[in-house]
C-alpha positions, 0 to 999 in steps of 0.5 A: 245739607245741600241747597240748590238755587235755580236761576232761569235766564234767557241764554240758559239755566244756572244751577248753584249747589251750595254746600257739599255735593256728596252721596247724601245729596247727589240723588236729589241734586241729579233729580233737580237738574234733570227736572230743569233740563226737561222743563227747559227742553234741552238748552244750556245748563250751567252748574255754578260750583263757586258755592260747592265746598266739597264733591265726592265720587257720588257728586261727580257721578251726578254731574256726569249723569246730568251731562248725559241727560242734557246732551240727550235732550239736545242741550249741554251741561257746563261747569263754572267757577269750581272751588279749589277742592272741586277743581282738584277732584275733577283733575284727579279723575280726568273729568275736567276733560269731559266737563271742561269747567269755565272760570265764570258763569258768563263764560260758560253761558257764552261758550 
């Protein structure tokens, strides 16, 4: 079961998925992040992946869909602190070039 924490901040919104971002949880994750993007009317959304232990292709698809939604709303979606497994999957799929993970949430908000 994936738990998603939302932390609205002055400089953006931090979304922290805790657990496994897989086919089972990807749709609800995407809907949660999309709602935050809509509520924040664009702006910066940082997905803190430090508590995400596993991502599969559906999870990657959800992240890409959220990035597209954020950019269409005039904002951006940034990844922060991915775990070793998530970093490996992003690298293998070359999505690290599109989603460009940052080492920390603060760096992602600043960038």
